[in-house]
Structures are given as structure tokens and as C-alpha cells.
C-alpha positions as CSV (number, residue, x, y, z in Angstrom):
1,M,-0.3,0.0,0.1
2,P,1.6,3.3,-1.2
3,D,2.8,5.7,1.7
4,K,0.1,8.9,1.7
5,R,2.0,10.6,4.0
6,S,2.9,14.3,2.3
7,K,6.4,14.7,1.2
8,P,8.5,17.6,1.7
9,V,8.5,20.3,-0.8
10,D,12.0,21.6,-2.0
11,S,11.9,24.7,-3.3
12,S,14.9,24.5,-4.9
13,D,13.3,22.4,-7.4
14,P,11.9,24.6,-10.7
15,S,9.0,22.3,-10.8
16,S,7.9,22.4,-7.3
17,P,4.4,24.1,-6.6
18,A,6.0,26.4,-4.5
19,R,8.8,27.4,-6.7
20,R,6.9,28.0,-9.7
21,S,4.2,30.2,-7.3
22,T,7.1,32.4,-6.5
23,S,8.9,32.6,-10.1
24,K,5.7,34.2,-11.5
25,R,5.8,37.6,-8.6
26,P,6.6,40.4,-10.5
27,R,9.8,41.9,-9.1
28,L,10.1,45.2,-7.7
29,D,12.9,47.7,-8.0
30,V,13.0,50.2,-5.0
31,P,14.9,53.3,-5.9
32,V,17.6,54.6,-3.3
33,L,17.2,58.1,-3.0
34,S,19.8,60.9,-2.5
35,E,19.8,62.8,0.6
36,K,19.1,66.1,-1.8
37,S,16.0,64.5,-3.2
38,K,15.2,63.1,0.3
39,N,15.1,66.6,1.4
40,S,13.2,68.0,-1.6
41,L,10.6,65.1,-1.2
42,L,10.1,66.8,2.7
43,R,9.5,70.2,1.4
44,S,7.1,68.8,-1.0
45,C,4.8,67.7,1.2
46,V,4.4,70.4,3.9
47,S,1.1,72.9,3.3
48,S,3.3,76.3,3.4
49,A,7.0,76.6,1.9
50,D,7.2,79.8,3.6
51,K,6.7,78.7,7.4
52,R,8.9,74.8,6.4
53,D,11.9,77.2,5.2
54,A,11.9,78.8,8.2
55,F,11.9,75.9,10.5
56,E,14.3,73.9,8.0
57,G,17.4,75.4,8.5
58,N,20.2,73.1,6.7
59,G,17.1,71.1,4.6
60,V,15.5,69.0,7.6
61,P,12.2,70.1,8.6
62,N,13.4,69.9,12.0
63,P,16.5,71.9,13.6
64,G,18.8,68.6,15.5
65,G,17.8,65.9,12.9
66,D,14.7,65.3,14.2
67,S,12.6,65.0,10.9
68,S,9.6,63.8,12.3
69,G,6.1,65.6,12.0
70,P,4.5,68.1,14.8
71,G,3.1,66.2,17.9
72,S,6.2,63.3,17.6
73,P,7.5,62.4,21.0
74,S,10.8,63.5,19.9
75,E,9.8,67.3,18.9
76,S,9.9,69.7,21.9
77,A,7.2,72.1,23.5
78,F,9.5,74.7,22.3
79,D,9.4,73.5,18.5
80,R,5.3,73.1,18.7
81,L,5.3,76.9,20.2
82,R,7.1,78.3,17.6
83,L,6.0,76.5,15.0
84,S,2.4,77.9,16.2
85,V,3.9,81.4,16.3
86,V,4.8,81.2,12.6
87,T,1.7,79.7,11.9
88,A,-0.4,82.6,13.3
89,L,2.2,85.5,11.6
90,E,1.5,84.3,8.1
91,H,-1.9,85.4,8.2
92,L,-0.9,88.6,10.1
93,P,-0.2,91.3,6.8
94,K,2.4,92.9,8.0
95,A,4.5,90.1,9.2
96,R,3.6,87.1,6.2
97,D,6.1,89.3,3.7
98,H,8.7,90.3,6.2
99,P,11.9,89.0,5.8
100,D,12.1,88.9,9.3
101,L,9.5,86.2,10.0
102,R,11.9,83.2,8.6
103,K,13.9,84.1,11.7
104,V,11.3,83.3,14.5
105,G,11.2,80.3,12.9
106,R,15.1,79.7,13.1
107,A,14.4,81.1,17.0
108,K,16.9,78.8,19.6
109,T,14.8,80.2,22.4
110,T,11.5,81.4,23.5
111,E,13.1,85.1,24.3
112,E,14.7,85.3,21.1
113,V,11.2,84.5,19.7
114,S,9.4,87.5,22.1
115,R,12.5,90.2,21.0
116,L,11.6,89.7,17.0
117,L,7.8,89.9,17.7
118,S,8.1,92.9,20.4
119,T,10.5,94.7,17.6
120,H,8.5,94.2,14.9
121,G,5.1,94.8,16.6
122,W,3.7,91.9,15.7
123,W,2.2,90.7,19.0
124,T,-1.7,89.7,18.4
125,P,-3.9,88.0,20.9
126,P,-4.2,85.0,19.7
127,I,0.0,84.7,19.8
128,I,0.1,86.1,23.2
129,E,-2.0,83.0,23.9
130,I,0.2,80.9,22.6
131,F,2.9,81.9,25.1
132,A,0.8,81.6,28.2
133,D,2.4,78.1,28.9
134,S,5.8,78.8,28.2
135,P,8.6,80.1,30.1
136,I,8.6,83.5,28.5
137,A,10.3,86.6,30.5
138,T,10.2,89.2,28.7
139,I,7.0,90.7,26.7
140,S,6.9,94.3,24.9
141,L,4.0,95.5,23.6
142,S,4.7,99.1,22.8
143,S,4.9,98.7,19.1
144,S,2.3,96.0,18.8
145,I,-0.6,98.3,20.0
146,G,-2.7,100.1,17.3
147,L,-6.3,100.6,16.1
148,L,-6.9,96.3,15.3
149,A,-4.7,96.1,18.5
150,P,-5.9,98.4,21.4
151,P,-3.9,97.3,24.7
152,S,-7.4,96.2,26.3
153,S,-7.2,93.4,23.9
154,L,-3.9,92.2,24.4
155,L,-3.6,93.1,28.4
156,E,-6.4,90.7,29.3
157,R,-4.6,87.6,27.6
158,L,-2.2,88.2,30.5
159,F,-5.3,88.1,33.0
160,R,-5.0,84.0,33.5
161,Q,-4.7,82.4,36.7
162,G,-1.7,80.1,36.7
163,K,-0.6,81.0,33.3
164,F,2.6,83.6,32.4
165,A,4.0,82.6,35.7
166,L,7.6,83.4,34.7
167,L,6.9,86.8,33.1
168,S,9.1,89.3,34.7
169,S,9.6,91.8,32.5
170,L,6.6,93.8,30.6
171,C,6.8,97.3,28.9
172,V,3.7,98.8,27.5
173,T,4.1,102.8,26.7
174,G,2.9,105.3,24.5
175,T,-0.6,104.5,24.3
176,P,-3.1,105.5,27.1
177,L,-4.1,102.8,29.5
178,S,-7.5,102.7,31.4
179,H,-8.0,101.4,35.2
180,L,-9.0,98.1,33.3
181,D,-5.9,97.8,31.8
182,L,-3.7,98.0,34.9
183,A,-6.3,95.6,36.7
184,H,-5.5,93.0,34.0
185,L,-1.5,92.9,35.1
186,R,-2.5,91.8,38.6
187,L,-2.3,87.9,37.6
188,L,1.4,87.7,36.7
189,P,3.0,86.2,40.2
190,A,7.0,87.1,38.5
191,L,6.5,90.3,37.5
192,T,9.7,92.7,38.5
193,S,10.6,95.1,36.1
194,L,7.4,97.1,34.6
195,S,7.4,100.1,31.7
196,L,4.4,102.4,31.6
197,S,6.1,105.7,30.3
198,S,3.3,108.0,28.3
199,A,0.6,105.9,29.4
200,N,-1.4,108.9,30.4
201,L,-1.6,107.6,33.9
202,S,-3.1,109.2,37.0
203,T,-1.9,108.9,40.7
204,L,-5.1,106.5,41.1
205,H,-3.6,104.3,38.8
206,L,-0.6,103.3,40.1
207,L,-2.9,101.4,43.5
208,H,-3.4,98.6,41.0
209,L,0.7,97.6,41.3
210,V,0.0,97.1,45.3
211,T,-0.3,94.1,44.1
212,H,3.1,93.3,43.0
213,A,4.8,95.1,46.2
214,A,6.8,91.8,47.2
215,N,8.7,91.5,43.8
216,L,8.3,94.9,41.6
217,R,11.9,96.0,41.7
218,D,12.0,98.5,38.8
219,L,9.2,101.0,37.8
220,N,9.2,103.6,34.7
221,I,6.4,105.8,35.2
222,S,7.9,108.5,33.4
223,L,6.0,111.0,30.9
224,N,2.5,111.1,33.2
225,P,2.3,114.6,33.9
226,S,-1.1,113.7,35.7
227,I,1.3,111.6,38.5
228,T,1.3,114.2,41.3
229,D,2.9,114.2,44.7
230,D,-0.3,111.7,46.0
231,A,1.9,108.9,44.2
232,R,4.4,108.8,47.2
233,V,1.3,106.8,48.6
234,P,0.7,103.8,46.4
235,L,4.9,104.1,46.2
236,S,5.7,103.9,49.4
237,A,3.9,100.3,49.4
238,L,6.5,98.9,46.8
239,T,8.8,97.7,49.0
240,A,11.2,95.7,47.0
241,L,11.6,99.0,44.5
242,T,15.4,99.4,43.2
243,S,14.7,102.1,40.6
244,V,12.0,104.0,39.5
245,H,11.6,106.7,36.8
246,L,9.7,109.7,37.2
247,R,10.6,111.8,34.5
248,G,7.5,114.1,32.9
249,T,5.9,113.5,36.2
250,S,4.2,116.4,38.4
251,I,6.5,115.0,41.6
252,T,7.8,117.9,43.4
253,I,10.8,118.2,45.7
254,P,8.4,118.2,49.0
255,C,7.0,114.4,47.9
256,L,10.4,113.1,46.8
257,R,11.5,114.4,50.5
258,L,9.4,112.0,52.0
259,L,9.6,109.3,49.4
260,V,13.5,109.3,50.1
261,Y,12.7,107.7,53.5
262,A,9.8,105.6,52.8
263,L,11.4,104.1,50.0
264,P,13.9,101.3,50.5
265,P,17.3,102.0,51.2
266,A,18.5,100.4,48.0
267,C,15.7,102.0,45.7
268,R,17.2,104.6,42.9
269,F,15.8,107.9,41.0
270,I,16.8,107.0,37.6
271,T,15.1,109.7,36.2
272,L,13.7,112.8,37.9
273,P,11.3,115.5,36.7
274,Q,13.7,118.6,35.4
275,E,11.9,121.1,38.3
276,C,13.6,118.8,41.0
277,L,17.0,118.5,38.9
278,D,17.2,122.1,38.6
279,Y,16.0,123.0,42.6
280,L,18.7,119.6,43.5
281,N,21.4,121.6,41.0
282,A,20.9,124.6,42.7
283,R,20.6,123.8,46.3
284,S,23.7,125.7,47.1
285,Q,21.9,129.0,46.8
286,R,19.2,127.7,49.2
287,Y,20.8,126.8,52.2
288,R,25.2,126.4,53.2
289,V,25.0,122.6,51.9
290,D,28.7,122.4,53.7
291,I,28.2,122.9,57.2
292,P,31.7,123.8,59.2
293,V,32.6,122.6,62.9
294,G,30.7,124.2,65.2
295,Y,27.7,124.7,63.7
296,V,24.5,122.1,63.8
297,Q,24.1,119.8,61.2
298,D,21.6,117.6,62.9
299,P,17.9,118.6,63.0
300,R,17.4,116.9,66.2
301,D,20.1,118.7,68.1
302,V,17.9,121.7,67.3
303,P,15.1,121.9,69.9
304,N,17.9,122.3,73.0
305,M,19.6,125.1,71.6
306,T,19.4,128.5,73.0
307,L,18.1,131.3,70.9
308,G,21.4,133.1,70.4
309,N,23.2,130.0,69.2
310,L,20.0,129.3,66.8
311,R,20.2,132.6,65.2
312,R,23.9,132.2,64.7
313,N,23.1,129.3,63.1
314,L,20.6,130.8,60.8
315,E,22.9,133.9,60.0
316,L,25.2,130.9,58.3
317,H,22.3,129.8,55.7
318,K,21.5,133.3,55.3
319,A,24.6,134.1,53.6
320,V,23.7,131.9,50.5
321,N,19.9,132.6,50.7
322,R,18.9,136.2,52.0
323,D,15.4,134.7,51.7
324,I,16.0,133.0,55.2
325,A,15.0,135.2,58.5
326,T,16.8,135.1,61.4
327,G,14.5,136.9,63.9
328,G,11.1,136.6,65.6
329,A,10.3,134.1,68.8
330,K,12.8,131.2,69.9
331,A,9.4,128.9,68.6
332,E,9.6,130.4,65.4
333,V,13.4,130.4,64.9
334,I,13.4,126.9,66.1
335,E,11.0,126.0,63.5
336,R,12.6,128.0,60.7
337,L,16.2,126.4,61.4
338,M,14.6,122.8,61.3
339,G,12.8,123.1,58.3
340,V,16.3,124.3,56.5
341,L,18.5,121.4,58.1
342,C,15.7,118.9,57.6
343,G,15.6,120.1,54.1
344,R,19.2,120.2,53.6
345,V,19.5,116.5,55.2
346,A,16.5,115.1,52.8
347,D,17.6,116.9,49.7
348,G,21.2,114.9,49.8
349,R,19.4,111.7,50.4
350,I,18.1,112.3,47.1
351,A,21.0,113.8,45.3
352,R,23.0,110.8,46.4
353,R,20.0,108.1,45.0
354,V,19.7,110.0,41.9
355,G,20.9,108.0,38.3
356,R,22.4,104.0,38.3
357,G,24.5,105.0,41.1
């Protein structure tokens, strides 16, 4: 009886079924692409040539050799942020054909992207939203504000709990700001530098800054003439302040004499109103700046002096300022000399704090 068990198939035998079936399969020749062809193929697969060119650098879609698409595990959060910014700028008329759009795509850091947006005035509400969870530290909106982007539409995007957690420097200058605009800055926990020059601010506007009392170090409120001596109250609350710009405000010497004691000892007046500078430069004509030995310098010593000694000290200051009177009752003379000496001490403190030191 013949053996019905199947024999092993020899695929090397041309007459075998397996050999005949494989011999009928068509041969596929896979072309080998050159590096140049690969890059050309990658470029042809993107939707926007300008956007991808900005990111390609040396012909690869992603800097650093990562050729994977958006959303891949090897793509960083910064890559996605940068791509989102470039995509948004392509819909912005003043940016889409600008040569620096490529610089945005080639930027290496969040701060570099922010600097380009600030320089060209390319900040828009949607673009600000892109940076909400980023480590951005500096934003300047001054060049971006206009008829199509009023300050309220930009600043309200910063009013988000838990967002912009590392934003430390903000510049909004050259445009009128409302109380609501400044209120939108209350949720910036890391804000240390704020520039609000030429923003049509009044003293009441400064009350909104008290929320940053523990962190705000540099404040520029210059060129706001409606800021008066009453600004001493909100400014005194800024206990971390190290520099303040006051040029073009209506703050006077009497206010500065109080501020110099209320502000932190390290705080400097980077700029002052011109009237205050003129006063300080001419203070040698108002009282004796360099008091010689034998005359009182400390106002606290005045109440214990005799009337004759009081008048003798007033005569010293009258020698440079004839408007100083030396007569009157002892109480009047004490008050007059106290005023001269207290002003001299405070003015000296102000003068030592002017400029960057």
C-alpha cells in the first residue's frame, strides 16, 4: 500500500509548486534616494513653503536632525510653540512677507522669539495666548498696540490664573491705559520690571500696582504728567523697589523728601522731573550745603539750643539765601532752622540716589 504521507516540498526544484508560484511574482525595484532627493520630498509634503523653510535650516524639517512631524515624541514644546507662532504670523499682513519671519522660525529660545515679536510689533491676542504656558520672561507690547490691537485686547490675555508664571518684564508705553488695563496685570506673580511711560496715567492708576509690592523692582512711570505728589502713597507700598523713573511727572521736591525715607534704602531715582533736578543743582543757593565745624547739622539737636545759637546758625544759611529770616520768637526760629536742616538732609539723600549709582 503506497505511503500517503506528504513529501517535503523542495523549493529549490523548479518544478515544485512553491517555486512556480514565487517565480511568477513580479520583481519590485526600490529606487535609492539621494540626500538631496529626500530633502526635496520632505519640502513638497508641507502645506506652507515659507513656514517650513523657516524651520528647516539645513534642509531638514526640524532643527537638530529630528525629521518627525508635529506632535511626535521627539518634538519639544518649544518646537510646537515656534511653529504655532510662525503659522499665526503667516495670517498677519504686516508679517507674512517680512524677511524676519524666517528669523522667528530659526529662533533657538522663547526669548528670541519674543524679542522679534516685540521689535516688529507682531504681538496679537492669539499669539499672546500661545505663550501662556511657556517660560517667557520678557514682553514688550509698545509697538504692537494700534487701531486693530488696542491695549485692552492684548493685556486681558495676561489676566489668567496660573499662566505666564515666569513673565518678569513687561513694557507697555506710548499709549493711554485705563484702570481696567492695569487691573489685567494683577495675576503676573513674577513681575519684577514694569514700564508704563507715556501712558496717560494718573496717581489712582498706581494703586493697581500694589499687588506686586513684594516683587516689583523696576518701575518706569515717566512722561505721565497727571501723576502728582499723592503718588507717594502707592509708591511707598512697593517694598522691593530698587529703581524708579519719574521724569515728566508732576512730583515735586516735597514729595521726594518724603519718598526718600519711605522707599527701600537701595531704591534709586533713575530719572526725575526737570524742576526737581534744577532745584537739586541749585541747592547751594538755598542753604549752606557744607556746614563747617561748630555749627549744628543734625535737626534733632535744634530744640535744645539757645536763642542766640539758633540765630547764629540761621545766619550761616542766610549768607547764601537772603530769604531766610533770623528774627522772631524762639519757637519760630526753631521751626525755621529745623526746616532748613531737614530739607538739607533729605535733599542730600535724594541727590545720592539720583542715577544708577
